mmCIF file as Biopython writes it, N, C-alpha, C and O atoms, coordinates in Angstrom:
data_model
#
loop_
_atom_site.group_PDB
_atom_site.id
_atom_site.type_symbol
_atom_site.label_atom_id
_atom_site.label_alt_id
_atom_site.label_comp_id
_atom_site.label_asym_id
_atom_site.label_entity_id
_atom_site.label_seq_id
_atom_site.pdbx_PDB_ins_code
_atom_site.Cartn_x
_atom_site.Cartn_y
_atom_site.Cartn_z
_atom_site.occupancy
_atom_site.B_iso_or_equiv
_atom_site.auth_seq_id
_atom_site.auth_asym_id
_atom_site.pdbx_PDB_model_num
ATOM 1   N N  . MET A ? 1  ? 0.846   -1.176 0.000   1.0 0.0 1  A 1 
ATOM 2   C CA . MET A ? 1  ? 0.000   0.000  0.000   1.0 0.0 1  A 1 
ATOM 3   C C  . MET A ? 1  ? 0.894   1.243  0.000   1.0 0.0 1  A 1 
ATOM 4   O O  . MET A ? 1  ? 1.872   1.314  0.744   1.0 0.0 1  A 1 
ATOM 5   N N  . VAL A ? 2  ? 0.553   2.200  -0.827  1.0 0.0 2  A 1 
ATOM 6   C CA . VAL A ? 2  ? 1.316   3.437  -0.924  1.0 0.0 2  A 1 
ATOM 7   C C  . VAL A ? 2  ? 0.614   4.499  -0.080  1.0 0.0 2  A 1 
ATOM 8   O O  . VAL A ? 2  ? -0.604  4.661  -0.144  1.0 0.0 2  A 1 
ATOM 9   N N  . THR A ? 3  ? 1.404   5.210  0.704   1.0 0.0 3  A 1 
ATOM 10  C CA . THR A ? 3  ? 0.832   6.278  1.524   1.0 0.0 3  A 1 
ATOM 11  C C  . THR A ? 3  ? 0.776   7.574  0.728   1.0 0.0 3  A 1 
ATOM 12  O O  . THR A ? 3  ? 1.394   7.687  -0.331  1.0 0.0 3  A 1 
ATOM 13  N N  . ALA A ? 4  ? 0.037   8.546  1.236   1.0 0.0 4  A 1 
ATOM 14  C CA . ALA A ? 4  ? -0.037  9.857  0.583   1.0 0.0 4  A 1 
ATOM 15  C C  . ALA A ? 4  ? 1.349   10.495 0.519   1.0 0.0 4  A 1 
ATOM 16  O O  . ALA A ? 4  ? 1.681   11.159 -0.463  1.0 0.0 4  A 1 
ATOM 17  N N  . ARG A ? 5  ? 2.153   10.299 1.550   1.0 0.0 5  A 1 
ATOM 18  C CA . ARG A ? 5  ? 3.507   10.855 1.568   1.0 0.0 5  A 1 
ATOM 19  C C  . ARG A ? 5  ? 4.346   10.277 0.435   1.0 0.0 5  A 1 
ATOM 20  O O  . ARG A ? 5  ? 5.087   11.000 -0.230  1.0 0.0 5  A 1 
ATOM 21  N N  . GLU A ? 6  ? 4.224   8.972  0.222   1.0 0.0 6  A 1 
ATOM 22  C CA . GLU A ? 6  ? 4.971   8.341  -0.870  1.0 0.0 6  A 1 
ATOM 23  C C  . GLU A ? 6  ? 4.450   8.810  -2.221  1.0 0.0 6  A 1 
ATOM 24  O O  . GLU A ? 6  ? 5.222   9.002  -3.160  1.0 0.0 6  A 1 
ATOM 25  N N  . GLY A ? 7  ? 3.131   8.992  -2.316  1.0 0.0 7  A 1 
ATOM 26  C CA . GLY A ? 7  ? 2.535   9.492  -3.552  1.0 0.0 7  A 1 
ATOM 27  C C  . GLY A ? 7  ? 3.032   10.887 -3.882  1.0 0.0 7  A 1 
ATOM 28  O O  . GLY A ? 7  ? 3.375   11.174 -5.029  1.0 0.0 7  A 1 
ATOM 29  N N  . LEU A ? 8  ? 3.072   11.761 -2.870  1.0 0.0 8  A 1 
ATOM 30  C CA . LEU A ? 8  ? 3.603   13.105 -3.085  1.0 0.0 8  A 1 
ATOM 31  C C  . LEU A ? 8  ? 5.081   13.061 -3.444  1.0 0.0 8  A 1 
ATOM 32  O O  . LEU A ? 8  ? 5.547   13.860 -4.257  1.0 0.0 8  A 1 
ATOM 33  N N  . GLY A ? 9  ? 5.823   12.131 -2.844  1.0 0.0 9  A 1 
ATOM 34  C CA . GLY A ? 9  ? 7.235   11.986 -3.184  1.0 0.0 9  A 1 
ATOM 35  C C  . GLY A ? 9  ? 7.416   11.598 -4.642  1.0 0.0 9  A 1 
ATOM 36  O O  . GLY A ? 9  ? 8.316   12.096 -5.318  1.0 0.0 9  A 1 
ATOM 37  N N  . ALA A ? 10 ? 6.558   10.708 -5.122  1.0 0.0 10 A 1 
ATOM 38  C CA . ALA A ? 10 ? 6.627   10.303 -6.532  1.0 0.0 10 A 1 
ATOM 39  C C  . ALA A ? 10 ? 6.286   11.479 -7.443  1.0 0.0 10 A 1 
ATOM 40  O O  . ALA A ? 10 ? 6.921   11.666 -8.481  1.0 0.0 10 A 1 
ATOM 41  N N  . LEU A ? 11 ? 5.284   12.271 -7.057  1.0 0.0 11 A 1 
ATOM 42  C CA . LEU A ? 11 ? 4.918   13.440 -7.858  1.0 0.0 11 A 1 
ATOM 43  C C  . LEU A ? 11 ? 6.033   14.485 -7.860  1.0 0.0 11 A 1 
ATOM 44  O O  . LEU A ? 11 ? 6.285   15.126 -8.880  1.0 0.0 11 A 1 
ATOM 45  N N  . ARG A ? 12 ? 6.700   14.655 -6.715  1.0 0.0 12 A 1 
ATOM 46  C CA . ARG A ? 12 ? 7.849   15.569 -6.661  1.0 0.0 12 A 1 
ATOM 47  C C  . ARG A ? 12 ? 8.975   15.062 -7.552  1.0 0.0 12 A 1 
ATOM 48  O O  . ARG A ? 12 ? 9.614   15.842 -8.258  1.0 0.0 12 A 1 
ATOM 49  N N  . GLY A ? 13 ? 9.216   13.750 -7.518  1.0 0.0 13 A 1 
ATOM 50  C CA . GLY A ? 13 ? 10.260  13.158 -8.346  1.0 0.0 13 A 1 
ATOM 51  C C  . GLY A ? 13 ? 9.983   13.337 -9.829  1.0 0.0 13 A 1 
ATOM 52  O O  . GLY A ? 13 ? 10.912  13.450 -10.629 1.0 0.0 13 A 1 
ATOM 53  N N  . ALA A ? 14 ? 8.718   13.362 -10.195 1.0 0.0 14 A 1 
ATOM 54  C CA . ALA A ? 14 ? 8.328   13.566 -11.590 1.0 0.0 14 A 1 
ATOM 55  C C  . ALA A ? 14 ? 8.245   15.055 -11.933 1.0 0.0 14 A 1 
ATOM 56  O O  . ALA A ? 14 ? 7.888   15.421 -13.053 1.0 0.0 14 A 1 
ATOM 57  N N  . GLU A ? 15 ? 8.578   15.912 -10.959 1.0 0.0 15 A 1 
ATOM 58  C CA . GLU A ? 15 ? 8.555   17.365 -11.108 1.0 0.0 15 A 1 
ATOM 59  C C  . GLU A ? 15 ? 7.171   17.891 -11.472 1.0 0.0 15 A 1 
ATOM 60  O O  . GLU A ? 15 ? 7.052   18.882 -12.193 1.0 0.0 15 A 1 
ATOM 61  N N  . LEU A ? 16 ? 6.123   17.233 -10.976 1.0 0.0 16 A 1 
ATOM 62  C CA . LEU A ? 16 ? 4.760   17.680 -11.199 1.0 0.0 16 A 1 
ATOM 63  C C  . LEU A ? 16 ? 4.226   18.470 -10.017 1.0 0.0 16 A 1 
ATOM 64  O O  . LEU A ? 16 ? 3.258   19.221 -10.146 1.0 0.0 16 A 1 
ATOM 65  N N  . VAL A ? 17 ? 4.870   18.295 -8.852  1.0 0.0 17 A 1 
ATOM 66  C CA . VAL A ? 17 ? 4.459   18.967 -7.618  1.0 0.0 17 A 1 
ATOM 67  C C  . VAL A ? 17 ? 5.707   19.527 -6.960  1.0 0.0 17 A 1 
ATOM 68  O O  . VAL A ? 17 ? 6.773   18.913 -7.009  1.0 0.0 17 A 1 
ATOM 69  N N  . GLU A ? 18 ? 5.574   20.688 -6.347  1.0 0.0 18 A 1 
ATOM 70  C CA . GLU A ? 18 ? 6.682   21.220 -5.553  1.0 0.0 18 A 1 
ATOM 71  C C  . GLU A ? 18 ? 6.200   21.443 -4.131  1.0 0.0 18 A 1 
ATOM 72  O O  . GLU A ? 18 ? 5.051   21.827 -3.913  1.0 0.0 18 A 1 
ATOM 73  N N  . THR A ? 19 ? 7.062   21.208 -3.175  1.0 0.0 19 A 1 
ATOM 74  C CA . THR A ? 19 ? 6.720   21.356 -1.774  1.0 0.0 19 A 1 
ATOM 75  C C  . THR A ? 19 ? 7.527   22.511 -1.197  1.0 0.0 19 A 1 
ATOM 76  O O  . THR A ? 19 ? 8.746   22.583 -1.352  1.0 0.0 19 A 1 
ATOM 77  N N  . ARG A ? 20 ? 6.814   23.414 -0.527  1.0 0.0 20 A 1 
ATOM 78  C CA . ARG A ? 20 ? 7.464   24.563 0.114   1.0 0.0 20 A 1 
ATOM 79  C C  . ARG A ? 20 ? 7.272   24.446 1.619   1.0 0.0 20 A 1 
ATOM 80  O O  . ARG A ? 20 ? 6.183   24.130 2.099   1.0 0.0 20 A 1 
ATOM 81  N N  . ARG A ? 21 ? 8.334   24.702 2.344   1.0 0.0 21 A 1 
ATOM 82  C CA . ARG A ? 21 ? 8.270   24.647 3.801   1.0 0.0 21 A 1 
ATOM 83  C C  . ARG A ? 21 ? 8.346   26.062 4.357   1.0 0.0 21 A 1 
ATOM 84  O O  . ARG A ? 21 ? 9.394   26.706 4.316   1.0 0.0 21 A 1 
ATOM 85  N N  . SER A ? 22 ? 7.251   26.519 4.863   1.0 0.0 22 A 1 
ATOM 86  C CA . SER A ? 22 ? 7.172   27.831 5.509   1.0 0.0 22 A 1 
ATOM 87  C C  . SER A ? 22 ? 5.795   27.918 6.161   1.0 0.0 22 A 1 
ATOM 88  O O  . SER A ? 22 ? 5.043   26.945 6.204   1.0 0.0 22 A 1 
ATOM 89  N N  . ARG A ? 23 ? 5.498   29.082 6.653   1.0 0.0 23 A 1 
ATOM 90  C CA . ARG A ? 23 ? 4.191   29.263 7.290   1.0 0.0 23 A 1 
ATOM 91  C C  . ARG A ? 23 ? 3.054   29.035 6.294   1.0 0.0 23 A 1 
ATOM 92  O O  . ARG A ? 23 ? 2.026   28.455 6.643   1.0 0.0 23 A 1 
ATOM 93  N N  . GLU A ? 24 ? 3.242   29.493 5.053   1.0 0.0 24 A 1 
ATOM 94  C CA . GLU A ? 24 ? 2.238   29.281 4.011   1.0 0.0 24 A 1 
ATOM 95  C C  . GLU A ? 24 ? 2.640   28.127 3.091   1.0 0.0 24 A 1 
ATOM 96  O O  . GLU A ? 24 ? 2.224   28.077 1.934   1.0 0.0 24 A 1 
ATOM 97  N N  . GLY A ? 25 ? 3.439   27.212 3.603   1.0 0.0 25 A 1 
ATOM 98  C CA . GLY A ? 25 ? 3.959   26.111 2.798   1.0 0.0 25 A 1 
ATOM 99  C C  . GLY A ? 25 ? 2.932   25.040 2.522   1.0 0.0 25 A 1 
ATOM 100 O O  . GLY A ? 25 ? 1.788   25.108 2.971   1.0 0.0 25 A 1 
ATOM 101 N N  . GLY A ? 26 ? 3.372   24.050 1.768   1.0 0.0 26 A 1 
ATOM 102 C CA . GLY A ? 26 ? 2.529   22.923 1.403   1.0 0.0 26 A 1 
ATOM 103 C C  . GLY A ? 26 ? 3.012   22.342 0.097   1.0 0.0 26 A 1 
ATOM 104 O O  . GLY A ? 26 ? 4.095   22.685 -0.376  1.0 0.0 26 A 1 
ATOM 105 N N  . SER A ? 27 ? 2.228   21.475 -0.485  1.0 0.0 27 A 1 
ATOM 106 C CA . SER A ? 27 ? 2.556   20.887 -1.778  1.0 0.0 27 A 1 
ATOM 107 C C  . SER A ? 27 ? 1.647   21.502 -2.829  1.0 0.0 27 A 1 
ATOM 108 O O  . SER A ? 27 ? 0.432   21.575 -2.647  1.0 0.0 27 A 1 
ATOM 109 N N  . PHE A ? 28 ? 2.243   21.940 -3.927  1.0 0.0 28 A 1 
ATOM 110 C CA . PHE A ? 28 ? 1.525   22.657 -4.963  1.0 0.0 28 A 1 
ATOM 111 C C  . PHE A ? 28 ? 1.838   22.054 -6.329  1.0 0.0 28 A 1 
ATOM 112 O O  . PHE A ? 28 ? 2.970   21.656 -6.604  1.0 0.0 28 A 1 
ATOM 113 N N  . VAL A ? 29 ? 0.816   21.995 -7.178  1.0 0.0 29 A 1 
ATOM 114 C CA . VAL A ? 29 ? 1.006   21.528 -8.545  1.0 0.0 29 A 1 
ATOM 115 C C  . VAL A ? 29 ? 1.823   22.573 -9.275  1.0 0.0 29 A 1 
ATOM 116 O O  . VAL A ? 29 ? 1.548   23.770 -9.187  1.0 0.0 29 A 1 
ATOM 117 N N  . ARG A ? 30 ? 2.832   22.110 -9.998  1.0 0.0 30 A 1 
ATOM 118 C CA . ARG A ? 30 ? 3.689   23.037 -10.735 1.0 0.0 30 A 1 
ATOM 119 C C  . ARG A ? 30 ? 2.970   23.564 -11.968 1.0 0.0 30 A 1 
ATOM 120 O O  . ARG A ? 30 ? 2.119   22.882 -12.540 1.0 0.0 30 A 1 
ATOM 121 N N  . ALA A ? 31 ? 3.313   24.766 -12.367 1.0 0.0 31 A 1 
ATOM 122 C CA . ALA A ? 31 ? 2.736   25.369 -13.567 1.0 0.0 31 A 1 
ATOM 123 C C  . ALA A ? 31 ? 3.159   24.560 -14.789 1.0 0.0 31 A 1 
ATOM 124 O O  . ALA A ? 31 ? 4.309   24.135 -14.904 1.0 0.0 31 A 1 
ATOM 125 N N  . ALA A ? 32 ? 2.224   24.359 -15.683 1.0 0.0 32 A 1 
ATOM 126 C CA . ALA A ? 32 ? 2.511   23.575 -16.889 1.0 0.0 32 A 1 
ATOM 127 C C  . ALA A ? 32 ? 3.404   24.376 -17.834 1.0 0.0 32 A 1 
ATOM 128 O O  . ALA A ? 32 ? 3.170   25.560 -18.077 1.0 0.0 32 A 1 
ATOM 129 N N  . GLU A ? 33 ? 4.394   23.733 -18.343 1.0 0.0 33 A 1 
ATOM 130 C CA . GLU A ? 33 ? 5.272   24.304 -19.354 1.0 0.0 33 A 1 
ATOM 131 C C  . GLU A ? 33 ? 5.226   23.386 -20.555 1.0 0.0 33 A 1 
ATOM 132 O O  . GLU A ? 33 ? 4.888   22.209 -20.434 1.0 0.0 33 A 1 
ATOM 133 N N  . THR A ? 34 ? 5.560   23.912 -21.688 1.0 0.0 34 A 1 
ATOM 134 C CA . THR A ? 34 ? 5.500   23.114 -22.905 1.0 0.0 34 A 1 
ATOM 135 C C  . THR A ? 34 ? 6.341   21.853 -22.778 1.0 0.0 34 A 1 
ATOM 136 O O  . THR A ? 34 ? 5.897   20.776 -23.175 1.0 0.0 34 A 1 
ATOM 137 N N  . THR A ? 35 ? 7.546   21.968 -22.233 1.0 0.0 35 A 1 
ATOM 138 C CA . THR A ? 35 ? 8.404   20.799 -22.107 1.0 0.0 35 A 1 
ATOM 139 C C  . THR A ? 35 ? 7.827   19.813 -21.098 1.0 0.0 35 A 1 
ATOM 140 O O  . THR A ? 35 ? 7.930   18.601 -21.287 1.0 0.0 35 A 1 
ATOM 141 N N  . HIS A ? 36 ? 7.220   20.323 -20.030 1.0 0.0 36 A 1 
ATOM 142 C CA . HIS A ? 36 ? 6.614   19.436 -19.048 1.0 0.0 36 A 1 
ATOM 143 C C  . HIS A ? 36 ? 5.414   18.700 -19.633 1.0 0.0 36 A 1 
ATOM 144 O O  . HIS A ? 36 ? 5.182   17.533 -19.321 1.0 0.0 36 A 1 
ATOM 145 N N  . THR A ? 37 ? 4.660   19.382 -20.475 1.0 0.0 37 A 1 
ATOM 146 C CA . THR A ? 37 ? 3.487   18.755 -21.076 1.0 0.0 37 A 1 
ATOM 147 C C  . THR A ? 37 ? 3.890   17.580 -21.949 1.0 0.0 37 A 1 
ATOM 148 O O  . THR A ? 37 ? 3.292   16.508 -21.861 1.0 0.0 37 A 1 
ATOM 149 N N  . SER A ? 38 ? 4.886   17.770 -22.779 1.0 0.0 38 A 1 
ATOM 150 C CA . SER A ? 38 ? 5.319   16.670 -23.645 1.0 0.0 38 A 1 
ATOM 151 C C  . SER A ? 38 ? 5.937   15.545 -22.827 1.0 0.0 38 A 1 
ATOM 152 O O  . SER A ? 38 ? 5.773   14.373 -23.163 1.0 0.0 38 A 1 
ATOM 153 N N  . LEU A ? 39 ? 6.642   15.887 -21.763 1.0 0.0 39 A 1 
ATOM 154 C CA . LEU A ? 39 ? 7.221   14.881 -20.878 1.0 0.0 39 A 1 
ATOM 155 C C  . LEU A ? 39 ? 6.123   14.088 -20.183 1.0 0.0 39 A 1 
ATOM 156 O O  . LEU A ? 39 ? 6.219   12.868 -20.049 1.0 0.0 39 A 1 
ATOM 157 N N  . LEU A ? 40 ? 5.084   14.782 -19.744 1.0 0.0 40 A 1 
ATOM 158 C CA . LEU A ? 40 ? 3.961   14.117 -19.081 1.0 0.0 40 A 1 
ATOM 159 C C  . LEU A ? 40 ? 3.262   13.149 -20.033 1.0 0.0 40 A 1 
ATOM 160 O O  . LEU A ? 40 ? 2.940   12.024 -19.651 1.0 0.0 40 A 1 
ATOM 161 N N  . HIS A ? 41 ? 3.033   13.577 -21.249 1.0 0.0 41 A 1 
ATOM 162 C CA . HIS A ? 41 ? 2.403   12.688 -22.232 1.0 0.0 41 A 1 
ATOM 163 C C  . HIS A ? 41 ? 3.244   11.436 -22.467 1.0 0.0 41 A 1 
ATOM 164 O O  . HIS A ? 41 ? 2.705   10.334 -22.565 1.0 0.0 41 A 1 
ATOM 165 N N  . ALA A ? 42 ? 4.539   11.602 -22.555 1.0 0.0 42 A 1 
ATOM 166 C CA . ALA A ? 42 ? 5.421   10.450 -22.763 1.0 0.0 42 A 1 
ATOM 167 C C  . ALA A ? 42 ? 5.351   9.503  -21.569 1.0 0.0 42 A 1 
ATOM 168 O O  . ALA A ? 42 ? 5.321   8.285  -21.747 1.0 0.0 42 A 1 
ATOM 169 N N  . ARG A ? 43 ? 5.326   10.049 -20.354 1.0 0.0 43 A 1 
ATOM 170 C CA . ARG A ? 43 ? 5.252   9.204  -19.156 1.0 0.0 43 A 1 
ATOM 171 C C  . ARG A ? 43 ? 3.917   8.474  -19.075 1.0 0.0 43 A 1 
ATOM 172 O O  . ARG A ? 43 ? 3.876   7.299  -18.710 1.0 0.0 43 A 1 
ATOM 173 N N  . LEU A ? 44 ? 2.827   9.156  -19.412 1.0 0.0 44 A 1 
ATOM 174 C CA . LEU A ? 44 ? 1.510   8.530  -19.362 1.0 0.0 44 A 1 
ATOM 175 C C  . LEU A ? 44 ? 1.390   7.388  -20.364 1.0 0.0 44 A 1 
ATOM 176 O O  . LEU A ? 44 ? 0.736   6.383  -20.084 1.0 0.0 44 A 1 
ATOM 177 N N  . GLN A ? 45 ? 2.011   7.531  -21.519 1.0 0.0 45 A 1 
ATOM 178 C CA . GLN A ? 45 ? 1.949   6.477  -22.531 1.0 0.0 45 A 1 
ATOM 179 C C  . GLN A ? 45 ? 2.663   5.216  -22.079 1.0 0.0 45 A 1 
ATOM 180 O O  . GLN A ? 45 ? 2.335   4.123  -22.539 1.0 0.0 45 A 1 
ATOM 181 N N  . ARG A ? 46 ? 3.637   5.350  -21.181 1.0 0.0 46 A 1 
ATOM 182 C CA . ARG A ? 46 ? 4.382   4.188  -20.694 1.0 0.0 46 A 1 
ATOM 183 C C  . ARG A ? 46 ? 3.686   3.486  -19.528 1.0 0.0 46 A 1 
ATOM 184 O O  . ARG A ? 46 ? 4.090   2.388  -19.144 1.0 0.0 46 A 1 
ATOM 185 N N  . LEU A ? 47 ? 2.645   4.103  -18.959 1.0 0.0 47 A 1 
ATOM 186 C CA . LEU A ? 47 ? 1.972   3.518  -17.807 1.0 0.0 47 A 1 
ATOM 187 C C  . LEU A ? 47 ? 1.020   2.400  -18.216 1.0 0.0 47 A 1 
ATOM 188 O O  . LEU A ? 47 ? 0.368   2.469  -19.258 1.0 0.0 47 A 1 
ATOM 189 N N  . ALA A ? 48 ? 0.954   1.387  -17.389 1.0 0.0 48 A 1 
ATOM 190 C CA . ALA A ? 48 ? -0.005  0.304  -17.597 1.0 0.0 48 A 1 
ATOM 191 C C  . ALA A ? 48 ? -1.361  0.741  -17.048 1.0 0.0 48 A 1 
ATOM 192 O O  . ALA A ? 48 ? -1.431  1.670  -16.243 1.0 0.0 48 A 1 
ATOM 193 N N  . ASN A ? 49 ? -2.424  0.089  -17.471 1.0 0.0 49 A 1 
ATOM 194 C CA . ASN A ? 49 ? -3.771  0.430  -16.991 1.0 0.0 49 A 1 
ATOM 195 C C  . ASN A ? 49 ? -3.871  0.333  -15.477 1.0 0.0 49 A 1 
ATOM 196 O O  . ASN A ? 49 ? -4.550  1.148  -14.853 1.0 0.0 49 A 1 
ATOM 197 N N  . VAL A ? 50 ? -3.208  -0.645 -14.878 1.0 0.0 50 A 1 
ATOM 198 C CA . VAL A ? 50 ? -3.243  -0.801 -13.419 1.0 0.0 50 A 1 
ATOM 199 C C  . VAL A ? 50 ? -2.597  0.407  -12.747 1.0 0.0 50 A 1 
ATOM 200 O O  . VAL A ? 50 ? -3.099  0.882  -11.728 1.0 0.0 50 A 1 
ATOM 201 N N  . GLU A ? 51 ? -1.503  0.906  -13.293 1.0 0.0 51 A 1 
ATOM 202 C CA . GLU A ? 51 ? -0.834  2.069  -12.714 1.0 0.0 51 A 1 
ATOM 203 C C  . GLU A ? 51 ? -1.717  3.312  -12.820 1.0 0.0 51 A 1 
ATOM 204 O O  . GLU A ? 51 ? -1.763  4.118  -11.891 1.0 0.0 51 A 1 
ATOM 205 N N  . ILE A ? 52 ? -2.408  3.470  -13.933 1.0 0.0 52 A 1 
ATOM 206 C CA . ILE A ? 52 ? -3.315  4.613  -14.095 1.0 0.0 52 A 1 
ATOM 207 C C  . ILE A ? 52 ? -4.475  4.498  -13.112 1.0 0.0 52 A 1 
ATOM 208 O O  . ILE A ? 52 ? -4.909  5.498  -12.539 1.0 0.0 52 A 1 
ATOM 209 N N  . SER A ? 53 ? -4.972  3.294  -12.919 1.0 0.0 53 A 1 
ATOM 210 C CA . SER A ? 53 ? -6.030  3.067  -11.938 1.0 0.0 53 A 1 
ATOM 211 C C  . SER A ? 53 ? -5.551  3.421  -10.528 1.0 0.0 53 A 1 
ATOM 212 O O  . SER A ? 53 ? -6.285  4.040  -9.757  1.0 0.0 53 A 1 
ATOM 213 N N  . ASP A ? 54 ? -4.327  3.028  -10.196 1.0 0.0 54 A 1 
ATOM 214 C CA . ASP A ? 54 ? -3.754  3.368  -8.889  1.0 0.0 54 A 1 
ATOM 215 C C  . ASP A ? 54 ? -3.653  4.884  -8.719  1.0 0.0 54 A 1 
ATOM 216 O O  . ASP A ? 54 ? -3.940  5.405  -7.641  1.0 0.0 54 A 1 
ATOM 217 N N  . LEU A ? 55 ? -3.252  5.586  -9.762  1.0 0.0 55 A 1 
ATOM 218 C CA . LEU A ? 55 ? -3.155  7.044  -9.695  1.0 0.0 55 A 1 
ATOM 219 C C  . LEU A ? 55 ? -4.524  7.663  -9.409  1.0 0.0 55 A 1 
ATOM 220 O O  . LEU A ? 55 ? -4.625  8.639  -8.667  1.0 0.0 55 A 1 
ATOM 221 N N  . ALA A ? 56 ? -5.570  7.096  -9.997  1.0 0.0 56 A 1 
ATOM 222 C CA . ALA A ? 56 ? -6.920  7.598  -9.748  1.0 0.0 56 A 1 
ATOM 223 C C  . ALA A ? 56 ? -7.302  7.406  -8.282  1.0 0.0 56 A 1 
ATOM 224 O O  . ALA A ? 56 ? -7.936  8.275  -7.684  1.0 0.0 56 A 1 
ATOM 225 N N  . VAL A ? 57 ? -6.916  6.265  -7.705  1.0 0.0 57 A 1 
ATOM 226 C CA . VAL A ? 57 ? -7.197  6.009  -6.290  1.0 0.0 57 A 1 
ATOM 227 C C  . VAL A ? 57 ? -6.439  7.006  -5.416  1.0 0.0 57 A 1 
ATOM 228 O O  . VAL A ? 57 ? -7.002  7.536  -4.458  1.0 0.0 57 A 1 
ATOM 229 N N  . TYR A ? 58 ? -5.167  7.269  -5.735  1.0 0.0 58 A 1 
ATOM 230 C CA . TYR A ? 58 ? -4.378  8.237  -4.965  1.0 0.0 58 A 1 
ATOM 231 C C  . TYR A ? 58 ? -5.017  9.619  -5.044  1.0 0.0 58 A 1 
ATOM 232 O O  . TYR A ? 58 ? -5.143  10.317 -4.038  1.0 0.0 58 A 1 
ATOM 233 N N  . PHE A ? 59 ? -5.417  10.001 -6.252  1.0 0.0 59 A 1 
ATOM 234 C CA . PHE A ? 59 ? -6.035  11.309 -6.435  1.0 0.0 59 A 1 
ATOM 235 C C  . PHE A ? 59 ? -7.312  11.425 -5.612  1.0 0.0 59 A 1 
ATOM 236 O O  . PHE A ? 59 ? -7.529  12.429 -4.934  1.0 0.0 59 A 1 
ATOM 237 N N  . ALA A ? 60 ? -8.151  10.404 -5.671  1.0 0.0 60 A 1 
ATOM 238 C CA . ALA A ? 60 ? -9.404  10.427 -4.916  1.0 0.0 60 A 1 
ATOM 239 C C  . ALA A ? 60 ? -9.140  10.515 -3.411  1.0 0.0 60 A 1 
ATOM 240 O O  . ALA A ? 60 ? -9.853  11.215 -2.691  1.0 0.0 60 A 1 
ATOM 241 N N  . THR A ? 61 ? -8.126  9.811  -2.945  1.0 0.0 61 A 1 
ATOM 242 C CA . THR A ? 61 ? -7.793  9.829  -1.527  1.0 0.0 61 A 1 
ATOM 243 C C  . THR A ? 61 ? -7.312  11.210 -1.092  1.0 0.0 61 A 1 
ATOM 244 O O  . THR A ? 61 ? -7.726  11.723 -0.053  1.0 0.0 61 A 1 
ATOM 245 N N  . ILE A ? 62 ? -6.440  11.800 -1.890  1.0 0.0 62 A 1 
ATOM 246 C CA . ILE A ? 62 ? -5.922  13.135 -1.562  1.0 0.0 62 A 1 
ATOM 247 C C  . ILE A ? 62 ? -7.044  14.168 -1.646  1.0 0.0 62 A 1 
ATOM 248 O O  . ILE A ? 62 ? -7.152  15.037 -0.781  1.0 0.0 62 A 1 
ATOM 249 N N  . ALA A ? 63 ? -7.881  14.078 -2.684  1.0 0.0 63 A 1 
ATOM 250 C CA . ALA A ? 63 ? -8.982  15.029 -2.833  1.0 0.0 63 A 1 
ATOM 251 C C  . ALA A ? 63 ? -9.965  14.921 -1.660  1.0 0.0 63 A 1 
ATOM 252 O O  . ALA A ? 63 ? -10.457 15.937 -1.170  1.0 0.0 63 A 1 
ATOM 253 N N  . ALA A ? 64 ? -10.248 13.701 -1.213  1.0 0.0 64 A 1 
ATOM 254 C CA . ALA A ? 64 ? -11.143 13.525 -0.072  1.0 0.0 64 A 1 
ATOM 255 C C  . ALA A ? 64 ? -10.532 14.109 1.197   1.0 0.0 64 A 1 
ATOM 256 O O  . ALA A ? 64 ? -11.243 14.670 2.030   1.0 0.0 64 A 1 
ATOM 257 N N  . GLY A ? 65 ? -9.223  13.978 1.341   1.0 0.0 65 A 1 
ATOM 258 C CA . GLY A ? 65 ? -8.553  14.557 2.504   1.0 0.0 65 A 1 
ATOM 259 C C  . GLY A ? 65 ? -8.546  16.073 2.489   1.0 0.0 65 A 1 
ATOM 260 O O  . GLY A ? 65 ? -8.526  16.705 3.545   1.0 0.0 65 A 1 
ATOM 261 N N  . CYS A ? 66 ? -8.562  16.659 1.303   1.0 0.0 66 A 1 
ATOM 262 C CA . CYS A ? 66 ? -8.576  18.124 1.177   1.0 0.0 66 A 1 
ATOM 263 C C  . CYS A ? 66 ? -9.938  18.704 1.510   1.0 0.0 66 A 1 
ATOM 264 O O  . CYS A ? 66 ? -10.049 19.865 1.903   1.0 0.0 66 A 1 
ATOM 265 N N  . VAL A ? 67 ? -10.963 17.901 1.353   1.0 0.0 67 A 1 
ATOM 266 C CA . VAL A ? 67 ? -12.316 18.390 1.637   1.0 0.0 67 A 1 
ATOM 267 C C  . VAL A ? 67 ? -12.464 18.508 3.114   1.0 0.0 67 A 1 
ATOM 268 O O  . VAL A ? 67 ? -13.524 18.903 3.599   1.0 0.0 67 A 1 
#
């Protein structure tokens, strides 16, 4: 089982999220850039259906926690 912390670590490693430590800190989605968009498409094409399904579960879990 992957925890939210590990999920955020994977997103940081993929340079899709950045984490700031301060009073107004947190984890934030990075602004899309042309190079990042093409990189993201290439990464998504390499994912198996099970991995995409897992990402949906992680997203739902994080979104529910934000509510």
